Structures are given as C-alpha cells and as structure tokens.
N, CA, C and O atoms as a DFTB+ gen file, in Angstrom:
264 C
 N C O
     1  1      80.455     155.223      93.110
     2  2      81.064     156.295      93.274
     3  2      81.067     157.797      92.433
     4  3      81.947     157.874      91.576
     5  1      80.295     158.836      92.568
     6  2      80.053     159.578      91.498
     7  2      81.482     160.709      92.064
     8  3      81.771     161.043      93.213
     9  1      82.186     161.098      90.683
    10  2      83.105     161.794      90.541
    11  2      82.767     163.364      90.782
    12  3      82.491     163.947      89.733
    13  1      82.734     164.114      91.877
    14  2      82.752     165.367      92.058
    15  2      83.616     166.165      91.427
    16  3      84.737     165.682      91.583
    17  1      83.658     167.128      90.803
    18  2      84.768     168.149      91.021
    19  2      84.207     169.727      91.553
    20  3      83.073     170.192      91.440
    21  1      85.332     170.298      92.116
    22  2      85.145     171.686      92.688
    23  2      84.433     172.714      91.890
    24  3      85.125     173.252      91.026
    25  1      83.153     173.119      91.996
    26  2      81.964     174.046      91.350
    27  2      82.797     175.337      91.120
    28  3      82.105     176.335      90.920
    29  1      83.862     175.481      91.110
    30  2      84.491     177.100      90.470
    31  2      84.821     176.775      89.202
    32  3      85.437     175.743      88.940
    33  1      84.360     177.801      88.132
    34  2      84.564     177.239      86.723
    35  2      86.567     177.463      86.350
    36  3      87.209     177.211      85.330
    37  1      86.956     177.966      87.559
    38  2      88.480     178.003      87.179
    39  2      89.331     176.675      87.550
    40  3      90.499     176.520      87.192
    41  1      88.516     175.635      88.396
    42  2      89.050     174.684      89.158
    43  2      88.586     173.476      89.043
    44  3      87.384     173.293      89.237
    45  1      89.608     172.182      88.633
    46  2      89.180     170.889      88.882
    47  2      89.399     170.415      89.688
    48  3      89.227     169.232      89.394
    49  1      89.781     170.486      90.896
    50  2      90.233     169.584      92.360
    51  2      88.874     168.826      92.356
    52  3      87.744     169.310      92.292
    53  1      89.324     167.280      92.456
    54  2      88.466     166.321      92.606
    55  2      87.952     166.409      94.081
    56  3      88.719     166.411      95.044
    57  1      86.590     166.483      94.177
    58  2      86.164     166.153      95.225
    59  2      86.456     164.697      96.095
    60  3      86.066     163.576      95.770
    61  1      87.135     165.011      97.108
    62  2      88.118     163.596      97.557
    63  2      88.366     164.111      98.499
    64  3      88.642     165.306      98.404
    65  1      88.395     163.249     100.322
    66  2      89.697     163.034     101.040
    67  2      90.011     164.572     101.765
    68  3      90.910     164.871     102.551
    69  1      89.029     165.331     101.248
    70  2      89.224     167.421     102.101
    71  2      87.962     167.922     102.890
    72  3      86.818     167.496     102.733
    73  1      88.268     168.664     103.553
    74  2      86.965     169.337     103.953
    75  2      86.752     169.881     102.572
    76  3      87.644     170.256     101.811
    77  1      85.184     169.879     102.289
    78  2      84.422     170.350     101.316
    79  2      83.459     171.229     101.806
    80  3      82.855     171.037     102.861
    81  1      83.259     172.399     100.911
    82  2      82.800     173.691     101.440
    83  2      81.312     173.669     100.239
    84  3      81.252     173.659      99.010
    85  1      80.093     173.669     101.504
    86  2      78.936     173.639     100.749
    87  2      78.271     175.552     100.548
    88  3      78.157     176.442     101.390
    89  1      78.007     175.529      99.250
    90  2      77.323     176.588      99.382
    91  2      76.041     176.919     100.124
    92  3      75.939     177.805     100.973
    93  1      75.147     176.172      99.742
    94  2      73.796     176.088     100.097
    95  2      73.811     175.097     100.510
    96  3      74.498     174.224      99.980
    97  1      73.018     174.841     101.671
    98  2      72.835     173.310     102.381
    99  2      71.438     172.625     101.595
   100  3      70.261     172.953     101.745
   101  1      72.035     171.533     100.690
   102  2      70.790     170.634     100.088
   103  2      71.153     171.183      98.756
   104  3      70.214     171.171      97.961
   105  1      72.229     171.642      98.327
   106  2      71.979     171.870      96.777
   107  2      73.546     171.167      96.548
   108  3      74.347     170.827      97.419
   109  1      73.652     171.095      95.320
   110  2      74.997     169.771      95.025
   111  2      76.254     170.737      94.765
   112  3      77.283     170.177      94.388
   113  1      76.273     171.931      94.906
   114  2      77.537     172.776      94.556
   115  2      78.836     172.523      95.865
   116  3      78.675     172.749      97.064
   117  1      79.929     172.071      95.291
   118  2      80.800     172.103      96.403
   119  2      82.123     172.823      95.755
   120  3      82.555     173.082      94.632
   121  1      82.472     172.976      96.981
   122  2      83.913     173.790      96.616
   123  2      84.698     173.553      97.131
   124  3      84.387     173.054      98.213
   125  1      85.868     173.639      96.943
   126  2      87.453     172.651      97.284
   127  2      87.822     173.940      98.504
   128  3      88.504     173.596      99.469
   129  1      87.537     174.819      98.446
   130  2      87.801     175.739      99.999
   131  2      87.290     177.043      99.260
   132  3      86.924     177.172      98.092
   133  1      87.393     178.212     100.550
   134  2      86.312     179.050     100.639
   135  2      86.647     180.011      99.672
   136  3      85.705     180.770      99.446
   137  1      87.534     180.214      99.105
   138  2      87.641     181.345      97.874
   139  2      86.970     180.910      97.139
   140  3      85.931     181.497      96.836
   141  1      87.367     179.552      96.503
   142  2      86.017     179.163      95.367
   143  2      84.896     179.292      95.643
   144  3      84.109     179.418      94.705
   145  1      84.517     179.306      96.657
   146  2      82.978     179.256      97.446
   147  2      82.694     180.734      97.132
   148  3      81.506     180.908      96.858
   149  1      83.335     181.686      97.100
   150  2      82.948     182.958      97.283
   151  2      83.461     183.883      95.919
   152  3      83.307     185.096      95.773
   153  1      84.255     182.717      94.774
   154  2      84.342     183.131      93.752
   155  2      84.947     184.023      93.401
   156  3      84.624     184.744      92.456
   157  1      86.159     184.180      94.243
   158  2      86.943     184.865      93.953
   159  2      87.215     186.492      93.793
   160  3      87.773     187.168      92.929
   161  1      86.516     186.811      95.114
   162  2      86.078     188.490      95.206
   163  2      87.371     189.104      94.212
   164  3      88.545     188.734      94.199
   165  1      86.937     189.798      93.682
   166  2      88.073     190.733      93.179
   167  2      89.328     190.136      92.542
   168  3      90.432     190.599      92.256
   169  1      88.688     188.808      92.413
   170  2      90.362     188.044      91.494
   171  2      91.547     188.191      92.481
   172  3      92.684     188.187      92.010
   173  1      91.364     188.319      93.815
   174  2      92.303     188.751      94.391
   175  2      92.726     187.331      95.361
   176  3      93.885     187.029      95.643
   177  1      91.529     186.584      95.772
   178  2      91.870     185.799      96.452
   179  2      92.332     184.457      96.083
   180  3      91.489     183.865      95.409
   181  1      93.371     183.808      96.302
   182  2      93.581     182.847      95.404
   183  2      92.942     181.362      96.249
   184  3      92.564     181.326      97.421
   185  1      92.962     180.271      95.315
   186  2      92.306     179.306      95.807
   187  2      93.161     178.288      96.935
   188  3      94.291     177.875      96.671
   189  1      92.520     177.988      98.093
   190  2      93.405     177.564      99.189
   191  2      93.769     175.841      99.582
   192  3      93.964     175.280     100.660
   193  1      93.750     175.335      98.130
   194  2      93.346     174.216      98.205
   195  2      95.165     173.392      97.268
   196  3      95.688     173.592      96.172
   197  1      95.407     172.792      98.070
   198  2      97.062     172.409      97.809
   199  2      96.809     171.887      96.792
   200  3      95.867     171.106      96.661
   201  1      97.724     172.267      95.736
   202  2      98.202     171.697      94.185
   203  2      97.180     172.169      93.470
   204  3      96.682     171.441      92.611
   205  1      96.640     173.577      93.711
   206  2      95.211     173.725      92.621
   207  2      96.180     174.946      91.825
   208  3      97.127     175.635      92.205
   209  1      95.485     174.836      90.630
   210  2      96.023     176.297      89.565
   211  2      95.220     176.859      89.582
   212  3      95.394     177.800      88.807
   213  1      94.080     176.908      90.149
   214  2      92.672     177.979      89.666
   215  2      92.939     179.453      90.087
   216  3      92.241     180.285      89.509
   217  1      93.964     179.978      91.132
   218  2      94.323     181.392      91.134
   219  2      95.262     181.687      90.184
   220  3      95.271     182.868      89.834
   221  1      95.988     181.020      89.709
   222  2      96.795     181.197      88.291
   223  2      95.824     181.381      87.198
   224  3      95.905     182.323      86.410
   225  1      94.790     180.366      87.145
   226  2      93.970     180.634      86.272
   227  2      93.254     182.002      85.866
   228  3      93.308     182.603      84.793
   229  1      92.402     182.391      87.321
   230  2      92.112     183.444      87.370
   231  2      92.660     184.881      86.764
   232  3      92.252     185.727      85.967
   233  1      93.875     184.660      87.640
   234  2      95.221     185.694      87.151
   235  2      95.411     185.980      85.241
   236  3      95.401     187.037      84.609
   237  1      95.539     184.840      84.868
   238  2      95.281     184.617      83.365
   239  2      94.491     185.390      82.666
   240  3      94.694     186.344      81.915
   241  1      93.087     184.556      83.208
   242  2      91.405     185.367      82.318
   243  2      91.459     186.718      82.537
   244  3      91.048     187.442      81.630
   245  1      92.037     187.410      83.934
   246  2      92.108     188.653      84.289
   247  2      92.713     189.520      83.277
   248  3      92.013     190.437      82.845
   249  1      94.263     189.333      82.694
   250  2      95.139     189.745      81.740
   251  2      94.712     189.766      80.440
   252  3      94.897     190.716      79.680
   253  1      93.901     188.303      80.037
   254  2      93.633     188.692      78.636
   255  2      92.304     189.129      78.722
   256  3      91.655     188.600      77.820
   257  1      91.525     189.971      79.521
   258  2      90.045     190.756      79.642
   259  2      90.678     192.043      79.428
   260  3      90.523     192.861      78.521
   261  1      91.513     192.053      80.573
   262  2      92.133     193.394      80.109
   263  2      92.974     194.373      79.269
   264  3      92.990     195.572      79.549
C-alpha cells in the first residue's frame, strides 16, 4: 500500500477513505479537496478537508510575506 498525501504544498492529508480530487486524469496529483486543487486562489479558499490546517498555514505564510 503506497502512502499518498495531498499534492497541496500546505497540506499533508493522507490519501485515504475520502473522495479525492484528481487535477489531471492519468497524473498522480491527488488533492484532498477542491480548494487544494485550485491552489487556494488568492489564499482565500480554506481547505475543505476535515481536520486539515493547511488553510491556516496559507494564512501564516501570507502574513510572513507581507
């Protein structure tokens, strides 16, 4: 069993037992939710995966940059 994780750089949700979103058919990029797949446009869209904190990480990184 290979341990996939969400392809979002802010997110380490393990790819298990959820509906996973494929960005491109035939590619191995898996995202745990639509927001991750869209790379959190404008940093406004939080991860929709239960228990994931990547939305908070996106916030923190934005604060560090500004």
